[in-house]
N, CA, C, O and CB atoms as a CASP TS submission, in Angstrom:
PFRMAT TS
TARGET T0000
AUTHOR 0000-0000-0000
METHOD Language model
MODEL 1
PARENT N/A
ATOM      1  N   MET     1       0.834  -1.158   0.000  1.00  0.00           N
ATOM      2  CA  MET     1       0.000   0.000   0.000  1.00  0.00           C
ATOM      3  C   MET     1       0.892   1.239   0.000  1.00  0.00           C
ATOM      4  O   MET     1       1.889   1.298   0.719  1.00  0.00           O
ATOM      5  CB  MET     1      -0.956  -0.012   1.204  1.00  0.00           C
ATOM      6  N   THR     2       0.529   2.205  -0.795  1.00  0.00           N
ATOM      7  CA  THR     2       1.232   3.477  -0.822  1.00  0.00           C
ATOM      8  C   THR     2       0.486   4.466   0.065  1.00  0.00           C
ATOM      9  O   THR     2      -0.717   4.677  -0.086  1.00  0.00           O
ATOM     10  CB  THR     2       1.362   4.018  -2.275  1.00  0.00           C
ATOM     11  N   LEU     3       1.223   5.061   0.987  1.00  0.00           N
ATOM     12  CA  LEU     3       0.622   6.042   1.890  1.00  0.00           C
ATOM     13  C   LEU     3       0.971   7.453   1.448  1.00  0.00           C
ATOM     14  O   LEU     3       2.032   7.678   0.867  1.00  0.00           O
ATOM     15  CB  LEU     3       1.088   5.808   3.335  1.00  0.00           C
ATOM     16  N   PRO     4       0.078   8.410   1.719  1.00  0.00           N
ATOM     17  CA  PRO     4       0.458   9.800   1.475  1.00  0.00           C
ATOM     18  C   PRO     4       1.527  10.210   2.483  1.00  0.00           C
ATOM     19  O   PRO     4       1.643   9.621   3.557  1.00  0.00           O
ATOM     20  CB  PRO     4      -0.779  10.742   1.568  1.00  0.00           C
ATOM     21  N   LYS     5       2.295  11.214   2.127  1.00  0.00           N
ATOM     22  CA  LYS     5       3.369  11.681   3.003  1.00  0.00           C
ATOM     23  C   LYS     5       2.811  12.255   4.305  1.00  0.00           C
ATOM     24  O   LYS     5       3.415  12.086   5.364  1.00  0.00           O
ATOM     25  CB  LYS     5       4.220  12.735   2.287  1.00  0.00           C
ATOM     26  N   PHE     6       1.663  12.931   4.233  1.00  0.00           N
ATOM     27  CA  PHE     6       1.019  13.519   5.401  1.00  0.00           C
ATOM     28  C   PHE     6      -0.424  13.063   5.483  1.00  0.00           C
ATOM     29  O   PHE     6      -1.088  12.877   4.463  1.00  0.00           O
ATOM     30  CB  PHE     6       1.094  15.051   5.354  1.00  0.00           C
ATOM     31  N   ILE     7      -0.903  12.884   6.700  1.00  0.00           N
ATOM     32  CA  ILE     7      -2.298  12.521   6.954  1.00  0.00           C
ATOM     33  C   ILE     7      -2.806  13.414   8.079  1.00  0.00           C
ATOM     34  O   ILE     7      -2.131  13.591   9.092  1.00  0.00           O
ATOM     35  CB  ILE     7      -2.447  10.993   7.323  1.00  0.00           C
ATOM     36  N   LEU     8      -4.003  13.977   7.894  1.00  0.00           N
ATOM     37  CA  LEU     8      -4.638  14.746   8.967  1.00  0.00           C
ATOM     38  C   LEU     8      -5.361  13.795   9.893  1.00  0.00           C
ATOM     39  O   LEU     8      -5.923  12.794   9.448  1.00  0.00           O
ATOM     40  CB  LEU     8      -5.617  15.807   8.400  1.00  0.00           C
ATOM     41  N   GLY     9      -5.351  14.102  11.184  1.00  0.00           N
ATOM     42  CA  GLY     9      -6.045  13.255  12.146  1.00  0.00           C
ATOM     43  C   GLY     9      -6.665  14.080  13.253  1.00  0.00           C
ATOM     44  O   GLY     9      -6.183  15.158  13.600  1.00  0.00           O
ATOM     45  N   ASP    10      -7.743  13.550  13.796  1.00  0.00           N
ATOM     46  CA  ASP    10      -8.337  14.141  14.989  1.00  0.00           C
ATOM     47  C   ASP    10      -8.820  13.012  15.869  1.00  0.00           C
ATOM     48  O   ASP    10      -8.837  11.854  15.452  1.00  0.00           O
ATOM     49  CB  ASP    10      -9.502  15.118  14.634  1.00  0.00           C
ATOM     50  N   HIS    11      -9.214  13.347  17.092  1.00  0.00           N
ATOM     51  CA  HIS    11      -9.638  12.329  18.034  1.00  0.00           C
ATOM     52  C   HIS    11     -10.617  12.968  19.010  1.00  0.00           C
ATOM     53  O   HIS    11     -10.400  14.089  19.469  1.00  0.00           O
ATOM     54  CB  HIS    11      -8.420  11.703  18.779  1.00  0.00           C
ATOM     55  N   SER    12     -11.692  12.258  19.326  1.00  0.00           N
ATOM     56  CA  SER    12     -12.721  12.833  20.197  1.00  0.00           C
ATOM     57  C   SER    12     -12.220  13.095  21.615  1.00  0.00           C
ATOM     58  O   SER    12     -12.803  13.915  22.324  1.00  0.00           O
ATOM     59  CB  SER    12     -13.919  11.913  20.251  1.00  0.00           C
ATOM     60  N   ASP    13     -11.163  12.424  22.042  1.00  0.00           N
ATOM     61  CA  ASP    13     -10.597  12.698  23.367  1.00  0.00           C
ATOM     62  C   ASP    13      -9.786  13.998  23.400  1.00  0.00           C
ATOM     63  O   ASP    13      -9.439  14.499  24.470  1.00  0.00           O
ATOM     64  CB  ASP    13      -9.716  11.535  23.802  1.00  0.00           C
ATOM     65  N   PHE    14      -9.493  14.527  22.226  1.00  0.00           N
ATOM     66  CA  PHE    14      -8.740  15.785  22.091  1.00  0.00           C
ATOM     67  C   PHE    14      -9.526  16.691  21.140  1.00  0.00           C
ATOM     68  O   PHE    14      -9.095  16.918  20.010  1.00  0.00           O
ATOM     69  CB  PHE    14      -7.261  15.531  21.555  1.00  0.00           C
ATOM     70  N   PRO    15     -10.677  17.210  21.588  1.00  0.00           N
ATOM     71  CA  PRO    15     -11.600  17.876  20.667  1.00  0.00           C
ATOM     72  C   PRO    15     -11.052  19.113  19.956  1.00  0.00           C
ATOM     73  O   PRO    15     -11.508  19.428  18.857  1.00  0.00           O
ATOM     74  CB  PRO    15     -12.808  18.263  21.406  1.00  0.00           C
ATOM     75  N   SER    16     -10.102  19.812  20.539  1.00  0.00           N
ATOM     76  CA  SER    16      -9.601  21.018  19.871  1.00  0.00           C
ATOM     77  C   SER    16      -8.275  20.781  19.145  1.00  0.00           C
ATOM     78  O   SER    16      -7.750  21.693  18.506  1.00  0.00           O
ATOM     79  CB  SER    16      -9.430  22.134  20.885  1.00  0.00           C
ATOM     80  N   ALA    17      -7.739  19.580  19.237  1.00  0.00           N
ATOM     81  CA  ALA    17      -6.440  19.283  18.627  1.00  0.00           C
ATOM     82  C   ALA    17      -6.596  18.816  17.184  1.00  0.00           C
ATOM     83  O   ALA    17      -7.548  18.118  16.835  1.00  0.00           O
ATOM     84  CB  ALA    17      -5.702  18.220  19.441  1.00  0.00           C
ATOM     85  N   ILE    18      -5.649  19.214  16.367  1.00  0.00           N
ATOM     86  CA  ILE    18      -5.517  18.715  15.001  1.00  0.00           C
ATOM     87  C   ILE    18      -4.133  18.083  14.916  1.00  0.00           C
ATOM     88  O   ILE    18      -3.138  18.686  15.320  1.00  0.00           O
ATOM     89  CB  ILE    18      -5.711  19.868  13.918  1.00  0.00           C
ATOM     90  N   PHE    19      -4.080  16.875  14.391  1.00  0.00           N
ATOM     91  CA  PHE    19      -2.820  16.155  14.269  1.00  0.00           C
ATOM     92  C   PHE    19      -2.439  16.022  12.800  1.00  0.00           C
ATOM     93  O   PHE    19      -3.295  15.813  11.941  1.00  0.00           O
ATOM     94  CB  PHE    19      -2.917  14.767  14.933  1.00  0.00           C
ATOM     95  N   VAL    20      -1.150  16.144  12.524  1.00  0.00           N
ATOM     96  CA  VAL    20      -0.620  15.819  11.206  1.00  0.00           C
ATOM     97  C   VAL    20       0.357  14.674  11.416  1.00  0.00           C
ATOM     98  O   VAL    20       1.284  14.763  12.221  1.00  0.00           O
ATOM     99  CB  VAL    20       0.073  17.068  10.512  1.00  0.00           C
ATOM    100  N   ILE    21       0.129  13.598  10.676  1.00  0.00           N
ATOM    101  CA  ILE    21       0.976  12.410  10.763  1.00  0.00           C
ATOM    102  C   ILE    21       1.904  12.410   9.552  1.00  0.00           C
ATOM    103  O   ILE    21       1.443  12.469   8.412  1.00  0.00           O
ATOM    104  CB  ILE    21       0.117  11.090  10.825  1.00  0.00           C
ATOM    105  N   HIS    22       3.191  12.346   9.795  1.00  0.00           N
ATOM    106  CA  HIS    22       4.197  12.280   8.733  1.00  0.00           C
ATOM    107  C   HIS    22       4.601  10.813   8.603  1.00  0.00           C
ATOM    108  O   HIS    22       5.116  10.224   9.553  1.00  0.00           O
ATOM    109  CB  HIS    22       5.453  13.209   9.044  1.00  0.00           C
ATOM    110  N   THR    23       4.371  10.226   7.435  1.00  0.00           N
ATOM    111  CA  THR    23       4.539   8.783   7.271  1.00  0.00           C
ATOM    112  C   THR    23       5.895   8.366   6.719  1.00  0.00           C
ATOM    113  O   THR    23       6.191   7.174   6.640  1.00  0.00           O
ATOM    114  CB  THR    23       3.477   8.265   6.378  1.00  0.00           C
ATOM    115  N   GLU    24       6.721   9.333   6.337  1.00  0.00           N
ATOM    116  CA  GLU    24       8.045   9.024   5.810  1.00  0.00           C
ATOM    117  C   GLU    24       9.105   9.351   6.863  1.00  0.00           C
ATOM    118  O   GLU    24       8.830  10.049   7.839  1.00  0.00           O
ATOM    119  CB  GLU    24       8.313   9.810   4.497  1.00  0.00           C
ATOM    120  N   PHE    25      10.306   8.845   6.655  1.00  0.00           N
ATOM    121  CA  PHE    25      11.393   9.100   7.601  1.00  0.00           C
ATOM    122  C   PHE    25      11.736  10.571   7.633  1.00  0.00           C
ATOM    123  O   PHE    25      11.880  11.168   6.566  1.00  0.00           O
ATOM    124  CB  PHE    25      12.632   8.281   7.240  1.00  0.00           C
ATOM    125  N   PRO    26      11.874  11.180   8.766  1.00  0.00           N
ATOM    126  CA  PRO    26      11.630  10.679  10.115  1.00  0.00           C
ATOM    127  C   PRO    26      10.143  10.767  10.458  1.00  0.00           C
ATOM    128  O   PRO    26       9.551  11.845  10.399  1.00  0.00           O
ATOM    129  CB  PRO    26      12.464  11.466  11.143  1.00  0.00           C
ATOM    130  N   ARG    27       9.550   9.646  10.812  1.00  0.00           N
ATOM    131  CA  ARG    27       8.104   9.576  11.047  1.00  0.00           C
ATOM    132  C   ARG    27       7.748  10.219  12.391  1.00  0.00           C
ATOM    133  O   ARG    27       8.446  10.049  13.390  1.00  0.00           O
ATOM    134  CB  ARG    27       7.619   8.105  11.010  1.00  0.00           C
ATOM    135  N   PHE    28       6.630  10.967  12.378  1.00  0.00           N
ATOM    136  CA  PHE    28       6.188  11.623  13.600  1.00  0.00           C
ATOM    137  C   PHE    28       4.722  12.017  13.497  1.00  0.00           C
ATOM    138  O   PHE    28       4.128  11.999  12.419  1.00  0.00           O
ATOM    139  CB  PHE    28       7.050  12.852  13.890  1.00  0.00           C
ATOM    140  N   ILE    29       4.161  12.371  14.631  1.00  0.00           N
ATOM    141  CA  ILE    29       2.850  13.014  14.711  1.00  0.00           C
ATOM    142  C   ILE    29       3.073  14.346  15.404  1.00  0.00           C
ATOM    143  O   ILE    29       3.746  14.414  16.433  1.00  0.00           O
ATOM    144  CB  ILE    29       1.786  12.119  15.484  1.00  0.00           C
ATOM    145  N   ILE    30       2.506  15.408  14.835  1.00  0.00           N
ATOM    146  CA  ILE    30       2.579  16.713  15.476  1.00  0.00           C
ATOM    147  C   ILE    30       1.171  17.161  15.841  1.00  0.00           C
ATOM    148  O   ILE    30       0.254  17.091  15.023  1.00  0.00           O
ATOM    149  CB  ILE    30       3.271  17.754  14.553  1.00  0.00           C
ATOM    150  N   ASN    31       1.011  17.614  17.057  1.00  0.00           N
ATOM    151  CA  ASN    31      -0.238  18.191  17.529  1.00  0.00           C
ATOM    152  C   ASN    31      -0.142  19.680  17.228  1.00  0.00           C
ATOM    153  O   ASN    31       0.627  20.392  17.874  1.00  0.00           O
ATOM    154  CB  ASN    31      -0.490  17.907  19.075  1.00  0.00           C
ATOM    155  N   LEU    32      -0.914  20.157  16.255  1.00  0.00           N
ATOM    156  CA  LEU    32      -0.799  21.549  15.844  1.00  0.00           C
ATOM    157  C   LEU    32      -1.356  22.514  16.869  1.00  0.00           C
ATOM    158  O   LEU    32      -1.059  23.708  16.817  1.00  0.00           O
ATOM    159  CB  LEU    32      -1.495  21.753  14.541  1.00  0.00           C
ATOM    160  N   GLU    33      -2.159  22.022  17.801  1.00  0.00           N
ATOM    161  CA  GLU    33      -2.669  22.882  18.862  1.00  0.00           C
ATOM    162  C   GLU    33      -1.553  23.248  19.846  1.00  0.00           C
ATOM    163  O   GLU    33      -1.462  24.390  20.295  1.00  0.00           O
ATOM    164  CB  GLU    33      -3.829  22.191  19.601  1.00  0.00           C
ATOM    165  N   THR    34      -0.713  22.277  20.172  1.00  0.00           N
ATOM    166  CA  THR    34       0.328  22.478  21.193  1.00  0.00           C
ATOM    167  C   THR    34       1.743  22.459  20.626  1.00  0.00           C
ATOM    168  O   THR    34       2.696  22.777  21.336  1.00  0.00           O
ATOM    169  CB  THR    34       0.209  21.416  22.257  1.00  0.00           C
ATOM    170  N   ASP    35       1.891  22.090  19.357  1.00  0.00           N
ATOM    171  CA  ASP    35       3.190  21.916  18.695  1.00  0.00           C
ATOM    172  C   ASP    35       4.016  20.783  19.309  1.00  0.00           C
ATOM    173  O   ASP    35       5.227  20.725  19.100  1.00  0.00           O
ATOM    174  CB  ASP    35       3.981  23.212  18.762  1.00  0.00           C
ATOM    175  N   GLU    36       3.384  19.889  20.056  1.00  0.00           N
ATOM    176  CA  GLU    36       4.085  18.720  20.585  1.00  0.00           C
ATOM    177  C   GLU    36       4.295  17.713  19.460  1.00  0.00           C
ATOM    178  O   GLU    36       3.442  17.540  18.588  1.00  0.00           O
ATOM    179  CB  GLU    36       3.293  18.074  21.764  1.00  0.00           C
ATOM    180  N   ILE    37       5.449  17.058  19.502  1.00  0.00           N
ATOM    181  CA  ILE    37       5.793  16.072  18.482  1.00  0.00           C
ATOM    182  C   ILE    37       6.078  14.741  19.158  1.00  0.00           C
ATOM    183  O   ILE    37       6.784  14.669  20.165  1.00  0.00           O
ATOM    184  CB  ILE    37       7.012  16.536  17.640  1.00  0.00           C
ATOM    185  N   GLU    38       5.516  13.699  18.582  1.00  0.00           N
ATOM    186  CA  GLU    38       5.819  12.334  19.017  1.00  0.00           C
ATOM    187  C   GLU    38       6.551  11.664  17.867  1.00  0.00           C
ATOM    188  O   GLU    38       6.001  11.519  16.775  1.00  0.00           O
ATOM    189  CB  GLU    38       4.510  11.532  19.421  1.00  0.00           C
ATOM    190  N   TRP    39       7.786  11.258  18.107  1.00  0.00           N
ATOM    191  CA  TRP    39       8.614  10.636  17.079  1.00  0.00           C
ATOM    192  C   TRP    39       8.406   9.128  17.084  1.00  0.00           C
ATOM    193  O   TRP    39       8.247   8.518  18.142  1.00  0.00           O
ATOM    194  CB  TRP    39      10.101  10.975  17.295  1.00  0.00           C
ATOM    195  N   PHE    40       8.408   8.534  15.900  1.00  0.00           N
ATOM    196  CA  PHE    40       8.362   7.083  15.760  1.00  0.00           C
ATOM    197  C   PHE    40       9.742   6.517  15.455  1.00  0.00           C
ATOM    198  O   PHE    40       9.892   5.317  15.225  1.00  0.00           O
ATOM    199  CB  PHE    40       7.379   6.685  14.663  1.00  0.00           C
ATOM    200  N   GLU    41      10.732   7.371  15.454  1.00  0.00           N
ATOM    201  CA  GLU    41      12.109   6.968  15.153  1.00  0.00           C
ATOM    202  C   GLU    41      12.958   7.128  16.406  1.00  0.00           C
ATOM    203  O   GLU    41      12.685   7.979  17.252  1.00  0.00           O
ATOM    204  CB  GLU    41      12.698   7.807  13.976  1.00  0.00           C
ATOM    205  N   ASP    42      13.983   6.304  16.511  1.00  0.00           N
ATOM    206  CA  ASP    42      14.998   6.475  17.532  1.00  0.00           C
ATOM    207  C   ASP    42      16.223   7.066  16.849  1.00  0.00           C
ATOM    208  O   ASP    42      16.762   6.481  15.909  1.00  0.00           O
ATOM    209  CB  ASP    42      15.332   5.121  18.253  1.00  0.00           C
ATOM    210  N   PHE    43      16.658   8.222  17.325  1.00  0.00           N
ATOM    211  CA  PHE    43      17.806   8.889  16.731  1.00  0.00           C
ATOM    212  C   PHE    43      19.041   8.592  17.564  1.00  0.00           C
ATOM    213  O   PHE    43      19.010   8.698  18.790  1.00  0.00           O
ATOM    214  CB  PHE    43      17.570  10.413  16.621  1.00  0.00           C
ATOM    215  N   ASP    44      20.137   8.217  16.894  1.00  0.00           N
ATOM    216  CA  ASP    44      21.380   8.087  17.644  1.00  0.00           C
ATOM    217  C   ASP    44      22.151   9.403  17.530  1.00  0.00           C
ATOM    218  O   ASP    44      21.891  10.206  16.634  1.00  0.00           O
ATOM    219  CB  ASP    44      22.236   6.881  17.119  1.00  0.00           C
ATOM    220  N   GLN    45      23.071   9.611  18.416  1.00  0.00           N
ATOM    221  CA  GLN    45      23.763  10.890  18.506  1.00  0.00           C
ATOM    222  C   GLN    45      24.596  11.215  17.273  1.00  0.00           C
ATOM    223  O   GLN    45      24.787  12.388  16.954  1.00  0.00           O
ATOM    224  CB  GLN    45      24.641  10.900  19.715  1.00  0.00           C
ATOM    225  N   GLN    46      25.092  10.207  16.581  1.00  0.00           N
ATOM    226  CA  GLN    46      25.902  10.441  15.387  1.00  0.00           C
ATOM    227  C   GLN    46      25.081  11.097  14.280  1.00  0.00           C
ATOM    228  O   GLN    46      25.584  11.965  13.566  1.00  0.00           O
ATOM    229  CB  GLN    46      26.501   9.124  14.887  1.00  0.00           C
ATOM    230  N   ASP    47      23.830  10.691  14.134  1.00  0.00           N
ATOM    231  CA  ASP    47      22.984  11.192  13.058  1.00  0.00           C
ATOM    232  C   ASP    47      22.113  12.369  13.481  1.00  0.00           C
ATOM    233  O   ASP    47      21.383  12.928  12.663  1.00  0.00           O
ATOM    234  CB  ASP    47      22.112  10.085  12.544  1.00  0.00           C
ATOM    235  N   GLU    48      22.186  12.741  14.741  1.00  0.00           N
ATOM    236  CA  GLU    48      21.262  13.727  15.289  1.00  0.00           C
ATOM    237  C   GLU    48      21.308  15.069  14.551  1.00  0.00           C
ATOM    238  O   GLU    48      20.258  15.657  14.291  1.00  0.00           O
ATOM    239  CB  GLU    48      21.565  13.945  16.748  1.00  0.00           C
ATOM    240  N   LYS    49      22.483  15.555  14.216  1.00  0.00           N
ATOM    241  CA  LYS    49      22.609  16.861  13.566  1.00  0.00           C
ATOM    242  C   LYS    49      21.924  16.863  12.202  1.00  0.00           C
ATOM    243  O   LYS    49      21.145  17.767  11.900  1.00  0.00           O
ATOM    244  CB  LYS    49      24.088  17.242  13.414  1.00  0.00           C
ATOM    245  N   GLU    50      22.212  15.854  11.377  1.00  0.00           N
ATOM    246  CA  GLU    50      21.609  15.753  10.050  1.00  0.00           C
ATOM    247  C   GLU    50      20.103  15.557  10.155  1.00  0.00           C
ATOM    248  O   GLU    50      19.335  16.188   9.429  1.00  0.00           O
ATOM    249  CB  GLU    50      22.239  14.600   9.259  1.00  0.00           C
ATOM    250  N   LEU    51      19.689  14.685  11.055  1.00  0.00           N
ATOM    251  CA  LEU    51      18.264  14.403  11.206  1.00  0.00           C
ATOM    252  C   LEU    51      17.504  15.604  11.755  1.00  0.00           C
ATOM    253  O   LEU    51      16.330  15.793  11.434  1.00  0.00           O
ATOM    254  CB  LEU    51      18.063  13.204  12.118  1.00  0.00           C
ATOM    255  N   LYS    52      18.152  16.406  12.568  1.00  0.00           N
ATOM    256  CA  LYS    52      17.502  17.594  13.110  1.00  0.00           C
ATOM    257  C   LYS    52      17.084  18.528  11.977  1.00  0.00           C
ATOM    258  O   LYS    52      15.965  19.040  11.976  1.00  0.00           O
ATOM    259  CB  LYS    52      18.439  18.325  14.095  1.00  0.00           C
ATOM    260  N   SER    53      17.959  18.745  11.035  1.00  0.00           N
ATOM    261  CA  SER    53      17.655  19.597   9.889  1.00  0.00           C
ATOM    262  C   SER    53      16.538  18.991   9.049  1.00  0.00           C
ATOM    263  O   SER    53      15.611  19.689   8.638  1.00  0.00           O
ATOM    264  CB  SER    53      18.908  19.813   9.031  1.00  0.00           C
ATOM    265  N   GLU    54      16.632  17.694   8.797  1.00  0.00           N
ATOM    266  CA  GLU    54      15.610  16.997   8.019  1.00  0.00           C
ATOM    267  C   GLU    54      14.259  17.046   8.738  1.00  0.00           C
ATOM    268  O   GLU    54      13.221  17.235   8.103  1.00  0.00           O
ATOM    269  CB  GLU    54      16.029  15.534   7.766  1.00  0.00           C
ATOM    270  N   ALA    55      14.277  16.880  10.037  1.00  0.00           N
ATOM    271  CA  ALA    55      13.047  16.918  10.829  1.00  0.00           C
ATOM    272  C   ALA    55      12.431  18.311  10.814  1.00  0.00           C
ATOM    273  O   ALA    55      11.213  18.451  10.700  1.00  0.00           O
ATOM    274  CB  ALA    55      13.326  16.482  12.272  1.00  0.00           C
ATOM    275  N   GLU    56      13.258  19.334  10.928  1.00  0.00           N
ATOM    276  CA  GLU    56      12.747  20.702  10.881  1.00  0.00           C
ATOM    277  C   GLU    56      12.033  20.962   9.567  1.00  0.00           C
ATOM    278  O   GLU    56      10.964  21.571   9.552  1.00  0.00           O
ATOM    279  CB  GLU    56      13.882  21.711  11.074  1.00  0.00           C
ATOM    280  N   ASN    57      12.613  20.506   8.463  1.00  0.00           N
ATOM    281  CA  ASN    57      11.980  20.671   7.157  1.00  0.00           C
ATOM    282  C   ASN    57      10.652  19.920   7.088  1.00  0.00           C
ATOM    283  O   ASN    57       9.676  20.434   6.540  1.00  0.00           O
ATOM    284  CB  ASN    57      12.917  20.185   6.048  1.00  0.00           C
ATOM    285  N   ALA    58      10.611  18.715   7.637  1.00  0.00           N
ATOM    286  CA  ALA    58       9.376  17.925   7.624  1.00  0.00           C
ATOM    287  C   ALA    58       8.285  18.599   8.455  1.00  0.00           C
ATOM    288  O   ALA    58       7.112  18.556   8.086  1.00  0.00           O
ATOM    289  CB  ALA    58       9.642  16.506   8.154  1.00  0.00           C
ATOM    290  N   ILE    59       8.659  19.212   9.558  1.00  0.00           N
ATOM    291  CA  ILE    59       7.684  19.905  10.404  1.00  0.00           C
ATOM    292  C   ILE    59       7.129  21.126   9.667  1.00  0.00           C
ATOM    293  O   ILE    59       5.928  21.390   9.719  1.00  0.00           O
ATOM    294  CB  ILE    59       8.330  20.332  11.753  1.00  0.00           C
ATOM    295  N   ILE    60       7.986  21.855   8.994  1.00  0.00           N
ATOM    296  CA  ILE    60       7.518  22.991   8.188  1.00  0.00           C
ATOM    297  C   ILE    60       6.579  22.506   7.092  1.00  0.00           C
ATOM    298  O   ILE    60       5.539  23.118   6.850  1.00  0.00           O
ATOM    299  CB  ILE    60       8.713  23.757   7.570  1.00  0.00           C
ATOM    300  N   GLN    61       6.937  21.413   6.430  1.00  0.00           N
ATOM    301  CA  GLN    61       6.086  20.851   5.378  1.00  0.00           C
ATOM    302  C   GLN    61       4.737  20.399   5.943  1.00  0.00           C
ATOM    303  O   GLN    61       3.714  20.529   5.271  1.00  0.00           O
ATOM    304  CB  GLN    61       6.793  19.668   4.694  1.00  0.00           C
ATOM    305  N   ALA    62       4.724  19.874   7.165  1.00  0.00           N
ATOM    306  CA  ALA    62       3.479  19.450   7.799  1.00  0.00           C
ATOM    307  C   ALA    62       2.555  20.642   8.007  1.00  0.00           C
ATOM    308  O   ALA    62       1.347  20.536   7.795  1.00  0.00           O
ATOM    309  CB  ALA    62       3.765  18.755   9.141  1.00  0.00           C
ATOM    310  N   SER    63       3.109  21.766   8.417  1.00  0.00           N
ATOM    311  CA  SER    63       2.306  22.980   8.606  1.00  0.00           C
ATOM    312  C   SER    63       1.772  23.502   7.277  1.00  0.00           C
ATOM    313  O   SER    63       0.618  23.922   7.191  1.00  0.00           O
ATOM    314  CB  SER    63       3.136  24.069   9.299  1.00  0.00           C
ATOM    315  N   VAL    64       2.604  23.476   6.247  1.00  0.00           N
ATOM    316  CA  VAL    64       2.170  23.898   4.912  1.00  0.00           C
ATOM    317  C   VAL    64       1.065  22.977   4.409  1.00  0.00           C
ATOM    318  O   VAL    64       0.076  23.441   3.843  1.00  0.00           O
ATOM    319  CB  VAL    64       3.361  23.905   3.922  1.00  0.00           C
ATOM    320  N   PHE    65       1.234  21.667   4.614  1.00  0.00           N
ATOM    321  CA  PHE    65       0.207  20.696   4.221  1.00  0.00           C
ATOM    322  C   PHE    65      -1.113  21.020   4.906  1.00  0.00           C
ATOM    323  O   PHE    65      -2.155  21.068   4.251  1.00  0.00           O
ATOM    324  CB  PHE    65       0.651  19.258   4.568  1.00  0.00           C
ATOM    325  N   TYR    66      -1.082  21.240   6.206  1.00  0.00           N
ATOM    326  CA  TYR    66      -2.309  21.545   6.949  1.00  0.00           C
ATOM    327  C   TYR    66      -2.964  22.811   6.401  1.00  0.00           C
ATOM    328  O   TYR    66      -4.173  22.827   6.168  1.00  0.00           O
ATOM    329  CB  TYR    66      -2.006  21.709   8.455  1.00  0.00           C
ATOM    330  N   ASP    67      -2.195  23.853   6.197  1.00  0.00           N
ATOM    331  CA  ASP    67      -2.753  25.110   5.675  1.00  0.00           C
ATOM    332  C   ASP    67      -3.409  24.902   4.318  1.00  0.00           C
ATOM    333  O   ASP    67      -4.483  25.446   4.063  1.00  0.00           O
ATOM    334  CB  ASP    67      -1.658  26.176   5.565  1.00  0.00           C
ATOM    335  N   SER    68      -2.780  24.125   3.443  1.00  0.00           N
ATOM    336  CA  SER    68      -3.364  23.884   2.110  1.00  0.00           C
ATOM    337  C   SER    68      -4.637  23.050   2.204  1.00  0.00           C
ATOM    338  O   SER    68      -5.570  23.260   1.429  1.00  0.00           O
ATOM    339  CB  SER    68      -2.346  23.178   1.198  1.00  0.00           C
ATOM    340  N   GLU    69      -4.687  22.107   3.143  1.00  0.00           N
ATOM    341  CA  GLU    69      -5.896  21.299   3.331  1.00  0.00           C
ATOM    342  C   GLU    69      -7.049  22.164   3.848  1.00  0.00           C
ATOM    343  O   GLU    69      -8.191  21.988   3.423  1.00  0.00           O
ATOM    344  CB  GLU    69      -5.621  20.135   4.311  1.00  0.00           C
ATOM    345  N   VAL    70      -6.764  23.084   4.750  1.00  0.00           N
ATOM    346  CA  VAL    70      -7.800  23.972   5.278  1.00  0.00           C
ATOM    347  C   VAL    70      -8.380  24.822   4.156  1.00  0.00           C
ATOM    348  O   VAL    70      -9.593  25.017   4.088  1.00  0.00           O
ATOM    349  CB  VAL    70      -7.233  24.873   6.397  1.00  0.00           C
ATOM    350  N   VAL    71      -7.522  25.328   3.278  1.00  0.00           N
ATOM    351  CA  VAL    71      -7.996  26.129   2.142  1.00  0.00           C
ATOM    352  C   VAL    71      -8.917  25.288   1.264  1.00  0.00           C
ATOM    353  O   VAL    71      -9.947  25.782   0.804  1.00  0.00           O
ATOM    354  CB  VAL    71      -6.800  26.671   1.309  1.00  0.00           C
ATOM    355  N   LYS    72      -8.570  24.041   1.027  1.00  0.00           N
ATOM    356  CA  LYS    72      -9.413  23.156   0.203  1.00  0.00           C
ATOM    357  C   LYS    72     -10.773  22.939   0.860  1.00  0.00           C
ATOM    358  O   LYS    72     -11.797  22.976   0.178  1.00  0.00           O
ATOM    359  CB  LYS    72      -8.715  21.796  -0.026  1.00  0.00           C
ATOM    360  N   TYR    73     -10.799  22.711   2.182  1.00  0.00           N
ATOM    361  CA  TYR    73     -12.062  22.510   2.877  1.00  0.00           C
ATOM    362  C   TYR    73     -12.921  23.768   2.854  1.00  0.00           C
ATOM    363  O   TYR    73     -14.143  23.681   2.730  1.00  0.00           O
ATOM    364  CB  TYR    73     -11.810  22.080   4.310  1.00  0.00           C
ATOM    365  N   GLU    74     -12.298  24.930   2.972  1.00  0.00           N
ATOM    366  CA  GLU    74     -13.042  26.186   2.970  1.00  0.00           C
ATOM    367  C   GLU    74     -13.684  26.454   1.627  1.00  0.00           C
ATOM    368  O   GLU    74     -14.725  27.108   1.569  1.00  0.00           O
ATOM    369  CB  GLU    74     -12.135  27.336   3.341  1.00  0.00           C
ATOM    370  N   LYS    75     -13.085  25.960   0.528  1.00  0.00           N
ATOM    371  CA  LYS    75     -13.634  26.141  -0.812  1.00  0.00           C
ATOM    372  C   LYS    75     -14.866  25.281  -1.053  1.00  0.00           C
ATOM    373  O   LYS    75     -15.695  25.604  -1.904  1.00  0.00           O
ATOM    374  CB  LYS    75     -12.583  25.824  -1.846  1.00  0.00           C
ATOM    375  N   GLU    76     -14.988  24.193  -0.313  1.00  0.00           N
ATOM    376  CA  GLU    76     -16.118  23.260  -0.521  1.00  0.00           C
ATOM    377  C   GLU    76     -17.381  23.769   0.082  1.00  0.00           C
ATOM    378  O   GLU    76     -18.416  23.108  -0.004  1.00  0.00           O
ATOM    379  CB  GLU    76     -15.810  21.904   0.056  1.00  0.00           C
TER
END
C-alpha cells in the first residue's frame, strides 16, 4: 500500500487538537494545537545533527500541508 506523506487526524478525546501524521522518515505526529511532536524513530547521537535539519523541514512541510488542506475545505 502506498501512503500519502502527510495525513490529517483528529480524536474525540482531544476535541480542539488537530494532528498531522508524517509517514516518511523521520516519522512523527505533530499536535498543531500544542506543537508537541511524538517521534516514531529512535535517533542516535551520530545522526542527530543531520536528522535535526531533516526533521525541521518535515515539520515545516506538515504545517504547509495543513494550511493547504484547510484552504481546500473552505472552498467546498
